mmCIF file as Biopython writes it, N, C-alpha, C and O atoms, coordinates in Angstrom:
data_model
#
loop_
_atom_site.group_PDB
_atom_site.id
_atom_site.type_symbol
_atom_site.label_atom_id
_atom_site.label_alt_id
_atom_site.label_comp_id
_atom_site.label_asym_id
_atom_site.label_entity_id
_atom_site.label_seq_id
_atom_site.pdbx_PDB_ins_code
_atom_site.Cartn_x
_atom_site.Cartn_y
_atom_site.Cartn_z
_atom_site.occupancy
_atom_site.B_iso_or_equiv
_atom_site.auth_seq_id
_atom_site.auth_asym_id
_atom_site.pdbx_PDB_model_num
ATOM 1   N N  . MET A ? 1  ? -3.033  -3.813  -2.668  1.0 0.0 1  A 1 
ATOM 2   C CA . MET A ? 1  ? -3.124  -5.083  -3.744  1.0 0.0 1  A 1 
ATOM 3   C C  . MET A ? 1  ? -3.296  -4.290  -4.901  1.0 0.0 1  A 1 
ATOM 4   O O  . MET A ? 1  ? -4.106  -3.377  -5.063  1.0 0.0 1  A 1 
ATOM 5   N N  . LEU A ? 2  ? -2.235  -4.844  -5.894  1.0 0.0 2  A 1 
ATOM 6   C CA . LEU A ? 2  ? -2.169  -4.284  -7.306  1.0 0.0 2  A 1 
ATOM 7   C C  . LEU A ? 2  ? -2.847  -5.073  -8.411  1.0 0.0 2  A 1 
ATOM 8   O O  . LEU A ? 2  ? -2.402  -6.195  -8.657  1.0 0.0 2  A 1 
ATOM 9   N N  . VAL A ? 3  ? -3.808  -4.635  -9.055  1.0 0.0 3  A 1 
ATOM 10  C CA . VAL A ? 3  ? -4.561  -5.534  -10.191 1.0 0.0 3  A 1 
ATOM 11  C C  . VAL A ? 3  ? -4.089  -5.192  -11.177 1.0 0.0 3  A 1 
ATOM 12  O O  . VAL A ? 3  ? -3.648  -4.043  -11.181 1.0 0.0 3  A 1 
ATOM 13  N N  . TYR A ? 4  ? -3.981  -5.908  -12.282 1.0 0.0 4  A 1 
ATOM 14  C CA . TYR A ? 4  ? -3.676  -5.043  -13.953 1.0 0.0 4  A 1 
ATOM 15  C C  . TYR A ? 4  ? -4.789  -5.581  -14.805 1.0 0.0 4  A 1 
ATOM 16  O O  . TYR A ? 4  ? -5.140  -6.759  -14.751 1.0 0.0 4  A 1 
ATOM 17  N N  . ARG A ? 5  ? -5.292  -4.753  -15.532 1.0 0.0 5  A 1 
ATOM 18  C CA . ARG A ? 5  ? -6.288  -5.163  -16.740 1.0 0.0 5  A 1 
ATOM 19  C C  . ARG A ? 5  ? -5.783  -4.335  -17.935 1.0 0.0 5  A 1 
ATOM 20  O O  . ARG A ? 5  ? -4.741  -3.681  -17.987 1.0 0.0 5  A 1 
ATOM 21  N N  . ARG A ? 6  ? -6.774  -4.498  -18.937 1.0 0.0 6  A 1 
ATOM 22  C CA . ARG A ? 6  ? -6.492  -3.880  -20.205 1.0 0.0 6  A 1 
ATOM 23  C C  . ARG A ? 6  ? -7.564  -2.719  -20.329 1.0 0.0 6  A 1 
ATOM 24  O O  . ARG A ? 6  ? -8.719  -2.716  -19.904 1.0 0.0 6  A 1 
ATOM 25  N N  . SER A ? 7  ? -6.878  -1.729  -21.024 1.0 0.0 7  A 1 
ATOM 26  C CA . SER A ? 7  ? -7.976  -0.619  -21.218 1.0 0.0 7  A 1 
ATOM 27  C C  . SER A ? 7  ? -9.160  -0.846  -22.316 1.0 0.0 7  A 1 
ATOM 28  O O  . SER A ? 7  ? -10.265 -0.304  -22.306 1.0 0.0 7  A 1 
ATOM 29  N N  . GLY A ? 8  ? -8.767  -1.576  -23.058 1.0 0.0 8  A 1 
ATOM 30  C CA . GLY A ? 8  ? -9.594  -2.072  -23.935 1.0 0.0 8  A 1 
ATOM 31  C C  . GLY A ? 8  ? -9.232  -3.604  -24.604 1.0 0.0 8  A 1 
ATOM 32  O O  . GLY A ? 8  ? -8.174  -4.214  -24.453 1.0 0.0 8  A 1 
ATOM 33  N N  . PRO A ? 9  ? -10.396 -4.031  -25.370 1.0 0.0 9  A 1 
ATOM 34  C CA . PRO A ? 9  ? -10.548 -5.341  -26.023 1.0 0.0 9  A 1 
ATOM 35  C C  . PRO A ? 9  ? -9.148  -5.410  -26.910 1.0 0.0 9  A 1 
ATOM 36  O O  . PRO A ? 9  ? -8.527  -6.468  -27.010 1.0 0.0 9  A 1 
ATOM 37  N N  . SER A ? 10 ? -8.617  -3.920  -27.682 1.0 0.0 10 A 1 
ATOM 38  C CA . SER A ? 10 ? -7.555  -4.204  -28.650 1.0 0.0 10 A 1 
ATOM 39  C C  . SER A ? 10 ? -6.332  -3.850  -27.962 1.0 0.0 10 A 1 
ATOM 40  O O  . SER A ? 10 ? -5.284  -4.035  -28.582 1.0 0.0 10 A 1 
ATOM 41  N N  . ALA A ? 11 ? -6.270  -3.315  -26.646 1.0 0.0 11 A 1 
ATOM 42  C CA . ALA A ? 11 ? -4.878  -3.048  -25.900 1.0 0.0 11 A 1 
ATOM 43  C C  . ALA A ? 11 ? -4.331  -4.509  -26.152 1.0 0.0 11 A 1 
ATOM 44  O O  . ALA A ? 11 ? -4.928  -5.584  -26.210 1.0 0.0 11 A 1 
ATOM 45  N N  . PRO A ? 12 ? -2.790  -4.135  -26.303 1.0 0.0 12 A 1 
ATOM 46  C CA . PRO A ? 12 ? -2.184  -5.429  -26.709 1.0 0.0 12 A 1 
ATOM 47  C C  . PRO A ? 12 ? -1.520  -6.138  -25.381 1.0 0.0 12 A 1 
ATOM 48  O O  . PRO A ? 12 ? -0.832  -7.141  -25.571 1.0 0.0 12 A 1 
ATOM 49  N N  . SER A ? 13 ? -1.712  -5.625  -23.984 1.0 0.0 13 A 1 
ATOM 50  C CA . SER A ? 13 ? -1.419  -6.046  -22.854 1.0 0.0 13 A 1 
ATOM 51  C C  . SER A ? 13 ? -1.860  -5.447  -21.790 1.0 0.0 13 A 1 
ATOM 52  O O  . SER A ? 13 ? -2.339  -4.321  -21.918 1.0 0.0 13 A 1 
ATOM 53  N N  . PHE A ? 14 ? -1.796  -6.069  -20.501 1.0 0.0 14 A 1 
ATOM 54  C CA . PHE A ? 14 ? -2.482  -5.249  -19.371 1.0 0.0 14 A 1 
ATOM 55  C C  . PHE A ? 14 ? -1.629  -3.987  -19.218 1.0 0.0 14 A 1 
ATOM 56  O O  . PHE A ? 14 ? -0.467  -3.962  -18.812 1.0 0.0 14 A 1 
ATOM 57  N N  . ASP A ? 15 ? -2.426  -2.870  -19.630 1.0 0.0 15 A 1 
ATOM 58  C CA . ASP A ? 15 ? -1.676  -1.584  -19.292 1.0 0.0 15 A 1 
ATOM 59  C C  . ASP A ? 15 ? -2.068  -0.612  -18.217 1.0 0.0 15 A 1 
ATOM 60  O O  . ASP A ? 15 ? -1.438  0.416   -17.970 1.0 0.0 15 A 1 
ATOM 61  N N  . VAL A ? 16 ? -3.175  -1.015  -17.582 1.0 0.0 16 A 1 
ATOM 62  C CA . VAL A ? 16 ? -4.023  -0.213  -16.476 1.0 0.0 16 A 1 
ATOM 63  C C  . VAL A ? 16 ? -3.669  -0.759  -15.204 1.0 0.0 16 A 1 
ATOM 64  O O  . VAL A ? 16 ? -4.279  -1.753  -14.811 1.0 0.0 16 A 1 
ATOM 65  N N  . GLU A ? 17 ? -2.690  -0.204  -14.444 1.0 0.0 17 A 1 
ATOM 66  C CA . GLU A ? 17 ? -2.638  -0.365  -13.033 1.0 0.0 17 A 1 
ATOM 67  C C  . GLU A ? 17 ? -3.691  0.229   -12.072 1.0 0.0 17 A 1 
ATOM 68  O O  . GLU A ? 17 ? -3.982  1.424   -12.118 1.0 0.0 17 A 1 
ATOM 69  N N  . LEU A ? 18 ? -4.323  -0.735  -11.097 1.0 0.0 18 A 1 
ATOM 70  C CA . LEU A ? 18 ? -5.227  -0.152  -10.071 1.0 0.0 18 A 1 
ATOM 71  C C  . LEU A ? 18 ? -4.801  -0.766  -8.600  1.0 0.0 18 A 1 
ATOM 72  O O  . LEU A ? 18 ? -4.642  -1.975  -8.433  1.0 0.0 18 A 1 
ATOM 73  N N  . GLU A ? 19 ? -4.658  0.071   -7.707  1.0 0.0 19 A 1 
ATOM 74  C CA . GLU A ? 19 ? -4.431  -0.256  -6.370  1.0 0.0 19 A 1 
ATOM 75  C C  . GLU A ? 19 ? -5.974  -0.270  -5.762  1.0 0.0 19 A 1 
ATOM 76  O O  . GLU A ? 19 ? -6.695  0.686   -5.476  1.0 0.0 19 A 1 
ATOM 77  N N  . LEU A ? 20 ? -6.172  -1.407  -5.685  1.0 0.0 20 A 1 
ATOM 78  C CA . LEU A ? 20 ? -7.614  -1.958  -4.564  1.0 0.0 20 A 1 
ATOM 79  C C  . LEU A ? 20 ? -7.304  -2.478  -3.270  1.0 0.0 20 A 1 
ATOM 80  O O  . LEU A ? 20 ? -6.193  -2.926  -2.985  1.0 0.0 20 A 1 
ATOM 81  N N  . GLU A ? 21 ? -8.262  -2.426  -2.493  1.0 0.0 21 A 1 
ATOM 82  C CA . GLU A ? 21 ? -8.183  -3.057  -1.094  1.0 0.0 21 A 1 
ATOM 83  C C  . GLU A ? 21 ? -8.631  -4.464  -1.259  1.0 0.0 21 A 1 
ATOM 84  O O  . GLU A ? 21 ? -9.289  -4.799  -2.245  1.0 0.0 21 A 1 
ATOM 85  N N  . PRO A ? 22 ? -8.280  -5.331  -0.284  1.0 0.0 22 A 1 
ATOM 86  C CA . PRO A ? 22 ? -8.634  -6.717  -0.510  1.0 0.0 22 A 1 
ATOM 87  C C  . PRO A ? 22 ? -10.209 -6.807  -0.651  1.0 0.0 22 A 1 
ATOM 88  O O  . PRO A ? 22 ? -10.819 -7.447  -1.507  1.0 0.0 22 A 1 
ATOM 89  N N  . SER A ? 23 ? -10.708 -6.079  0.306   1.0 0.0 23 A 1 
ATOM 90  C CA . SER A ? 23 ? -12.126 -6.106  0.298   1.0 0.0 23 A 1 
ATOM 91  C C  . SER A ? 23 ? -12.798 -5.141  -1.003  1.0 0.0 23 A 1 
ATOM 92  O O  . SER A ? 23 ? -13.998 -4.872  -1.065  1.0 0.0 23 A 1 
ATOM 93  N N  . GLY A ? 24 ? -11.862 -4.729  -1.923  1.0 0.0 24 A 1 
ATOM 94  C CA . GLY A ? 24 ? -12.651 -4.183  -3.042  1.0 0.0 24 A 1 
ATOM 95  C C  . GLY A ? 24 ? -13.593 -4.865  -4.312  1.0 0.0 24 A 1 
ATOM 96  O O  . GLY A ? 24 ? -13.689 -6.091  -4.372  1.0 0.0 24 A 1 
ATOM 97  N N  . ARG A ? 25 ? -14.021 -4.320  -4.940  1.0 0.0 25 A 1 
ATOM 98  C CA . ARG A ? 25 ? -14.496 -4.892  -6.136  1.0 0.0 25 A 1 
ATOM 99  C C  . ARG A ? 25 ? -14.120 -4.176  -7.176  1.0 0.0 25 A 1 
ATOM 100 O O  . ARG A ? 25 ? -13.990 -2.958  -7.297  1.0 0.0 25 A 1 
ATOM 101 N N  . LEU A ? 26 ? -13.863 -5.553  -8.346  1.0 0.0 26 A 1 
ATOM 102 C CA . LEU A ? 26 ? -12.862 -5.249  -9.716  1.0 0.0 26 A 1 
ATOM 103 C C  . LEU A ? 26 ? -14.302 -5.297  -10.575 1.0 0.0 26 A 1 
ATOM 104 O O  . LEU A ? 26 ? -15.103 -6.231  -10.557 1.0 0.0 26 A 1 
ATOM 105 N N  . SER A ? 27 ? -14.399 -4.305  -11.177 1.0 0.0 27 A 1 
ATOM 106 C CA . SER A ? 27 ? -15.610 -4.471  -12.195 1.0 0.0 27 A 1 
ATOM 107 C C  . SER A ? 27 ? -14.745 -4.188  -13.810 1.0 0.0 27 A 1 
ATOM 108 O O  . SER A ? 27 ? -13.538 -4.017  -13.981 1.0 0.0 27 A 1 
ATOM 109 N N  . SER A ? 28 ? -15.802 -4.215  -14.797 1.0 0.0 28 A 1 
ATOM 110 C CA . SER A ? 28 ? -15.297 -4.318  -16.152 1.0 0.0 28 A 1 
ATOM 111 C C  . SER A ? 28 ? -16.128 -2.894  -16.775 1.0 0.0 28 A 1 
ATOM 112 O O  . SER A ? 28 ? -17.319 -2.585  -16.768 1.0 0.0 28 A 1 
ATOM 113 N N  . PRO A ? 29 ? -14.954 -2.238  -17.279 1.0 0.0 29 A 1 
ATOM 114 C CA . PRO A ? 29 ? -15.841 -0.693  -17.894 1.0 0.0 29 A 1 
ATOM 115 C C  . PRO A ? 29 ? -16.287 -1.271  -19.298 1.0 0.0 29 A 1 
ATOM 116 O O  . PRO A ? 29 ? -16.605 -0.454  -20.162 1.0 0.0 29 A 1 
ATOM 117 N N  . LEU A ? 30 ? -16.331 -2.546  -19.569 1.0 0.0 30 A 1 
ATOM 118 C CA . LEU A ? 30 ? -16.878 -3.056  -21.144 1.0 0.0 30 A 1 
ATOM 119 C C  . LEU A ? 30 ? -17.977 -3.864  -20.853 1.0 0.0 30 A 1 
ATOM 120 O O  . LEU A ? 30 ? -18.890 -3.794  -21.675 1.0 0.0 30 A 1 
ATOM 121 N N  . LEU A ? 31 ? -18.129 -4.587  -19.938 1.0 0.0 31 A 1 
ATOM 122 C CA . LEU A ? 31 ? -19.349 -5.486  -19.428 1.0 0.0 31 A 1 
ATOM 123 C C  . LEU A ? 31 ? -19.951 -4.996  -18.125 1.0 0.0 31 A 1 
ATOM 124 O O  . LEU A ? 31 ? -19.620 -5.309  -16.982 1.0 0.0 31 A 1 
ATOM 125 N N  . GLU A ? 32 ? -21.208 -3.896  -18.656 1.0 0.0 32 A 1 
ATOM 126 C CA . GLU A ? 32 ? -21.965 -3.265  -17.662 1.0 0.0 32 A 1 
ATOM 127 C C  . GLU A ? 32 ? -22.596 -4.330  -16.583 1.0 0.0 32 A 1 
ATOM 128 O O  . GLU A ? 32 ? -23.265 -5.253  -17.048 1.0 0.0 32 A 1 
ATOM 129 N N  . GLY A ? 33 ? -22.424 -4.247  -15.251 1.0 0.0 33 A 1 
ATOM 130 C CA . GLY A ? 33 ? -23.038 -5.139  -14.320 1.0 0.0 33 A 1 
ATOM 131 C C  . GLY A ? 33 ? -21.629 -6.135  -14.055 1.0 0.0 33 A 1 
ATOM 132 O O  . GLY A ? 33 ? -21.553 -6.596  -12.916 1.0 0.0 33 A 1 
ATOM 133 N N  . PHE A ? 34 ? -20.631 -6.460  -14.919 1.0 0.0 34 A 1 
ATOM 134 C CA . PHE A ? 34 ? -19.743 -7.592  -14.288 1.0 0.0 34 A 1 
ATOM 135 C C  . PHE A ? 34 ? -18.761 -7.191  -13.075 1.0 0.0 34 A 1 
ATOM 136 O O  . PHE A ? 34 ? -18.261 -6.084  -12.872 1.0 0.0 34 A 1 
ATOM 137 N N  . GLY A ? 35 ? -18.633 -8.210  -12.425 1.0 0.0 35 A 1 
ATOM 138 C CA . GLY A ? 35 ? -17.547 -7.383  -11.302 1.0 0.0 35 A 1 
ATOM 139 C C  . GLY A ? 35 ? -17.380 -8.672  -10.687 1.0 0.0 35 A 1 
ATOM 140 O O  . GLY A ? 35 ? -18.080 -9.646  -10.963 1.0 0.0 35 A 1 
ATOM 141 N N  . VAL A ? 36 ? -16.101 -8.662  -9.545  1.0 0.0 36 A 1 
ATOM 142 C CA . VAL A ? 36 ? -15.890 -9.870  -8.628  1.0 0.0 36 A 1 
ATOM 143 C C  . VAL A ? 36 ? -15.496 -8.883  -7.590  1.0 0.0 36 A 1 
ATOM 144 O O  . VAL A ? 36 ? -15.030 -7.750  -7.709  1.0 0.0 36 A 1 
ATOM 145 N N  . GLU A ? 37 ? -15.772 -9.528  -6.634  1.0 0.0 37 A 1 
ATOM 146 C CA . GLU A ? 37 ? -15.558 -9.513  -5.469  1.0 0.0 37 A 1 
ATOM 147 C C  . GLU A ? 37 ? -13.813 -9.738  -4.784  1.0 0.0 37 A 1 
ATOM 148 O O  . GLU A ? 37 ? -13.702 -10.850 -4.267  1.0 0.0 37 A 1 
ATOM 149 N N  . LEU A ? 38 ? -12.748 -9.037  -4.727  1.0 0.0 38 A 1 
ATOM 150 C CA . LEU A ? 38 ? -11.664 -9.683  -4.670  1.0 0.0 38 A 1 
ATOM 151 C C  . LEU A ? 38 ? -11.235 -10.433 -3.672  1.0 0.0 38 A 1 
ATOM 152 O O  . LEU A ? 38 ? -10.339 -11.216 -3.986  1.0 0.0 38 A 1 
ATOM 153 N N  . ARG A ? 39 ? -11.742 -10.455 -2.065  1.0 0.0 39 A 1 
ATOM 154 C CA . ARG A ? 39 ? -11.746 -11.416 -1.287  1.0 0.0 39 A 1 
ATOM 155 C C  . ARG A ? 39 ? -12.280 -12.905 -1.783  1.0 0.0 39 A 1 
ATOM 156 O O  . ARG A ? 39 ? -11.855 -13.938 -1.265  1.0 0.0 39 A 1 
ATOM 157 N N  . GLU A ? 40 ? -13.181 -12.896 -2.760  1.0 0.0 40 A 1 
ATOM 158 C CA . GLU A ? 40 ? -13.756 -14.181 -3.448  1.0 0.0 40 A 1 
ATOM 159 C C  . GLU A ? 40 ? -12.276 -14.811 -3.959  1.0 0.0 40 A 1 
ATOM 160 O O  . GLU A ? 40 ? -11.894 -15.922 -3.590  1.0 0.0 40 A 1 
ATOM 161 N N  . LEU A ? 41 ? -11.567 -14.017 -4.780  1.0 0.0 41 A 1 
ATOM 162 C CA . LEU A ? 41 ? -10.280 -14.639 -5.435  1.0 0.0 41 A 1 
ATOM 163 C C  . LEU A ? 41 ? -9.241  -15.359 -4.616  1.0 0.0 41 A 1 
ATOM 164 O O  . LEU A ? 41 ? -8.561  -16.350 -4.881  1.0 0.0 41 A 1 
ATOM 165 N N  . TYR A ? 42 ? -9.329  -14.289 -3.126  1.0 0.0 42 A 1 
ATOM 166 C CA . TYR A ? 42 ? -8.214  -15.199 -2.330  1.0 0.0 42 A 1 
ATOM 167 C C  . TYR A ? 42 ? -8.422  -16.051 -1.234  1.0 0.0 42 A 1 
ATOM 168 O O  . TYR A ? 42 ? -7.506  -16.664 -0.687  1.0 0.0 42 A 1 
ATOM 169 N N  . GLU A ? 43 ? -10.096 -16.131 -0.756  1.0 0.0 43 A 1 
ATOM 170 C CA . GLU A ? 43 ? -10.434 -17.024 -0.226  1.0 0.0 43 A 1 
ATOM 171 C C  . GLU A ? 43 ? -9.753  -18.261 0.036   1.0 0.0 43 A 1 
ATOM 172 O O  . GLU A ? 43 ? -9.506  -18.803 -1.041  1.0 0.0 43 A 1 
ATOM 173 N N  . GLU A ? 44 ? -9.343  -18.943 1.022   1.0 0.0 44 A 1 
ATOM 174 C CA . GLU A ? 44 ? -8.354  -20.268 1.552   1.0 0.0 44 A 1 
ATOM 175 C C  . GLU A ? 44 ? -10.096 -21.057 0.834   1.0 0.0 44 A 1 
ATOM 176 O O  . GLU A ? 44 ? -11.238 -20.597 0.835   1.0 0.0 44 A 1 
ATOM 177 N N  . GLY A ? 45 ? -9.613  -22.167 0.390   1.0 0.0 45 A 1 
ATOM 178 C CA . GLY A ? 45 ? -10.289 -23.199 -0.312  1.0 0.0 45 A 1 
ATOM 179 C C  . GLY A ? 45 ? -11.766 -22.786 -1.273  1.0 0.0 45 A 1 
ATOM 180 O O  . GLY A ? 45 ? -12.749 -23.507 -1.443  1.0 0.0 45 A 1 
ATOM 181 N N  . GLY A ? 46 ? -11.582 -21.727 -1.677  1.0 0.0 46 A 1 
ATOM 182 C CA . GLY A ? 46 ? -12.924 -21.015 -2.058  1.0 0.0 46 A 1 
ATOM 183 C C  . GLY A ? 46 ? -12.473 -21.577 -3.944  1.0 0.0 46 A 1 
ATOM 184 O O  . GLY A ? 46 ? -13.230 -21.289 -4.872  1.0 0.0 46 A 1 
#
């Protein structure tokens, strides 16, 4: 699964490409402790 994010708050677009497993976790380098389990984004009826 490819996920795109900004490298920083002033980046003009989503400029970082990450390849993550569907069971992976996406975290923020700017917000310490913030993250989301990717499976939660794709569960049916979630």
